[in-house]
Phi, psi and omega in degrees: 000132180274138180234143181289156181300319183298317180293318178299318180297318179296319180294325181274356183054049181226155176300145182300324181296315179294321178298321180295320179296314181295318180295321177296321177298313180298325177293315183296327182266006172088017180260350181213160177240152181241138177246163178306145181091017179057049177247142186232154176214146179288151179259355180232150179288329179252143178294149179296149179285167178299322180295318178298317180294323180295316178296318180295320179296323178295316178296320180296319180293322176298317179296318179297321179296320178295320178296320179294322179294320178295318179297318179298321179294320178295317179295320179297318180299318184284332186254348188287155173262000179281166178302126184290323178298318179298319178298317181295313183299314182287331178298322181274014169089006179277165180294164185305146185234139179291164178301139186285329181083359184238341180288170184299323180292318178295318180296318179296318180295322180294324181292328182263003179290152179301142180296149181244022183300317181297320180298316180296320179296321179296316179298317180297318179295322179296315180296320180296319180295323179295322180293327180293329176072018180287122182303317181297320180293319179298320179296319179296321178295321179297315179298320178296319179297320178295319178297318179298320181296316178295321178295322178296322178298316177296323179297320178295319179297318179295325179296320178297320179293327184295333181290351181267351179206147179295141184255324189250030177090186184296150180268150179229163177302133181095349179292142174268130184229167178233137176244146185298330183259316188262000176077213184279143178209183182230133178289126180250339177199141179251129179230095181063236179265016177237158179222144168276123184235132178265126176244122174307140183081313186268346178083201184269134181230145173260118187225153170290142181297337181292346180261009183238147175245122179288137179253122177293128180244000000 
């Protein structure tokens, strides 16, 4: 015989909301059946043993943990400043994927990126000089290339040093950061001089801010 949640709660001297949660649990683990109108009935003549309930509760808790993880992933996708394609690809277990360049986050980051007009002008001038074939110009270009190479080496060294201390001030929730090992990630919580940071593929890590480099977006 099916009985309504309200009546069951009154008999158990428990709030209706808690009774509904317990009844839903018993239904999911196969100890009760539900009829329209939030009415329930037992499926066994004898009540389940404590051991049966403990095993069922363990399975139920595992399912709840999986549901919470899925919900967290959905919220992260909707609220994150990281590439959305990258988040989707890594969620389904594939290896890390580069930023797509087409989602709203990638487009926003591209719009706020530093202009590269000077770089393009330098490349264009270099190509034009090469076409001219002037020896003096070629020699000047070679010297410039060597200077650039030495400067790039210093830049790489400075970049390595930057991962040891914050460069752009304190970090906040939502900031995009880079780690020397795990690559780009997003700050999800700040705890003193440490932050919980989510890295696609690698998951959430608790790190000192001195090991992260903030990326302007």
